[in-house]
C-alpha positions, 0 to 999 in steps of 0.5 A: 281375181278381177282385173282390167283388160283393155275395154272390159273386165276379166277374171284371172285364176292364179296359182303359185307365189314365186318364180317366173310368171306364166300366162295361159290363154284358152281356146275358143268356146271354153274359158280359163277353166280349160287350164285347171288340170295343169295349173298345180303342176305348172305352179311348182316354182312358177306364178301361173295365171289363166284369164278369160278371153274377151267374149268368154266366161267372165268376159262374155260381155266385152264389146264386139266386134271381136278382133285379133288385134283387140285380143292381143291388146287384152293379153298385154293389158293383163300383163300390165294389170298383173305388173308383169313386164315379160311373161312366159305365154302359152296358148291353145288353139285360139289362145295360141293364135292370140299369143302369136298375135301379141308376140308379133306386136310386142315381142319384148313382153314375152320371156317365151312362147308356147303354141299348143294346137294353134294355127298361124293362118286362118281357114276363112271358109270353115270359120265363116261357115261356123259363124253363119250356122250360129247366126241362123240355127243357134248353138245346138247344131254346132255342139256335137261337130265341135266336140268331135273336133276337140276330143277323141272318140274314146273320151266322147263315148265315156262322156268324161268330165272334160267333155261335159264341161266343154259341152256345157260351155258350148250350149250356153254360148251366145250365138252372135258372140260366137259368130263375131269371134269366128269372123275375128279369128279369120283376121289372124295375120301372123304367118311368117311374121315370127321368124325373128322372134327373140325368145325361146318357143315351143310348139306342142302338137296332139297326136290325135288332133283332128283340127291341126295334125302333127305335120301342120304343127311341125310346119308352124314350129319351123316358122317361129323364131330364127331356128324354129321352135322346139317341137313335141307331140303329146301322145294320144292327145286330141285338139283340146290337149289339157282336157284329155292328156293333162299330165303329159301337157303339164310335163311338156310345158314344165320341161320347157318353162324355167322355174325357181327351184329350192336349193337345200 
């Protein structure tokens, strides 16, 4: 379904008809379909929503420049459009950074926060290099290095459905938009700002993540909420966890998220 998100429209995929609301925020370069492998499992006793972040998918024409503040406002606008006061929000990579940014801005809108393979501070030199390469050479030279950061060698060799989907997304991405997103991502400003986060939190690391290693995610977990977030490692998972280890990711999120259970 189409909904308004601040200054543009986006599309939301919905699963489930009852239970607490769960909103999923995807990674940079992909779209809401990144969450498809886990939707049905998470929708057992929950209402689950995945939307396209500005600059991606159905929201590709959203106004630029891309900023983290704008993406946080978009997430809150999605909650408003869905008529959800407070949601359980989970984000992967850029999606986790967006979720953290919104949680700093409006903690009362969060029933819980799950951060999957997401930083809490930027890497300005690397982000700028990716932006500049897209501007000067287009997307082609970025595709294989990006896939190598996102997937395990076995998945790349097998050319799995997840790898093919990601490659198609990258190949079709607009280079100026890609550059704007990476530069906006460089404005991430949540480090040490979620110490007092009042809701439950989970940090989920991929054992085989080449972008954010396990010890890095463990440190991030310690900086969320007063006592630190719950921390789990998904065995064998690379950076884009849902496209290689969807069952394990769904199980970890399902353990963390409350659900409306039928009582016989």
